[in-house]
C-alpha positions in Angstrom: 26.4 -1.3 -1.9 26.0 2.5 -1.7 22.7 4.0 -2.8 21.8 7.6 -3.6 19.3 8.9 -1.1 17.0 9.9 -4.0 16.7 6.2 -5.0 15.4 5.1 -1.6 11.7 4.4 -0.9 10.2 4.9 2.5 7.6 2.4 3.9 4.2 3.7 4.7 2.7 3.6 8.2 0.2 0.9 7.4 -1.1 1.0 3.9 1.6 -1.5 2.7 2.9 0.9 0.1 6.3 2.5 -0.4 6.7 6.2 -1.2 9.6 7.5 -3.2 11.5 9.5 -0.4 10.7 12.9 -1.9 6.9 12.0 -1.9 6.7 10.7 1.6 4.6 12.9 4.0 7.5 13.2 6.5 9.6 14.7 3.7 6.8 16.9 2.4 6.0 18.2 5.9 9.6 19.4 6.1 9.7 20.8 2.6 6.5 22.8 3.1 7.0 23.4 6.8 3.6 22.0 7.3 2.3 20.8 10.7 -1.0 19.9 9.0 0.7 17.5 6.4 2.6 15.9 9.2 -0.2 15.4 11.7 -2.7 14.2 9.1 -0.3 11.4 8.2 0.8 10.5 11.7 -2.8 10.5 13.0 -3.6 7.6 10.8 -1.5 5.3 12.9 -2.3 4.9 16.6 1.2 3.6 17.5 3.1 6.3 15.7 1.1 9.2 17.1 1.9 8.1 20.7 5.7 8.5 20.2 7.5 11.7 20.9 8.1 12.1 17.2 4.3 11.7 16.7 3.9 15.3 17.6 5.0 18.1 15.3 7.1 19.7 18.0 8.9 16.3 18.7 9.5 15.8 15.0 11.1 19.3 14.7 13.2 18.7 17.8 14.7 15.6 16.2 15.1 17.4 12.9 16.9 20.4 14.6 19.2 18.0 16.5 20.3 16.3 13.3 20.6 19.6 11.4 22.7 21.2 14.2 24.7 18.2 15.4 24.7 15.7 12.5 23.2 12.2 12.5 24.6 9.8 15.2 24.3 6.5 13.5 25.3 4.7 16.7 22.4 6.2 18.6 19.7 5.7 15.9 19.8 2.9 13.4 18.2 3.2 10.0 17.1 0.0 8.4 17.0 -0.2 4.7 16.2 -3.4 2.9 16.0 -4.6 -0.7 12.4 -5.3 -1.5 11.7 -6.5 -5.0 14.6 -4.5 -6.4 13.8 -1.3 -4.5 15.7 -0.1 -1.5 13.1 0.6 1.2 13.6 2.3 4.5 11.6 0.3 7.1 12.9 1.7 10.3 13.7 5.3 11.3 11.6 6.7 8.4 11.5 10.2 10.0 15.2 10.4 10.2 15.7 9.2 6.6 13.4 11.9 5.4 15.1 14.4 7.5 18.5 13.4 6.1 17.1 13.8 2.6 15.8 17.2 3.4 19.0 18.4 5.1 21.6 17.0 2.6 19.3 17.0 -0.5 20.8 14.5 -3.0 24.3 14.7 -1.8 23.9 11.8 0.6 24.6 8.1 -0.1 23.3 5.4 2.1 
């Protein structure tokens, strides 16, 4: 089943809530080019902030790679599951938000 990217929700770091993709802090950080929005959200999760993508510069490096070279689905898996009738991205949330930002609503997952 193909789903429009605008219909996907993105799991939160730890609050057990799901954001509509265009309301998730990863997406908003890209939209507003805001290091503050990104780091405020990432710093809430001790595991996430230790990753390369836990730093604004690492996040932008991944974003620029996808923007310039496209998304390599063989190198990075995105996991989306049906949760109570909503399609929720549970893994590779950064990348899902990046794809939404790059391709807008033209992308189907």
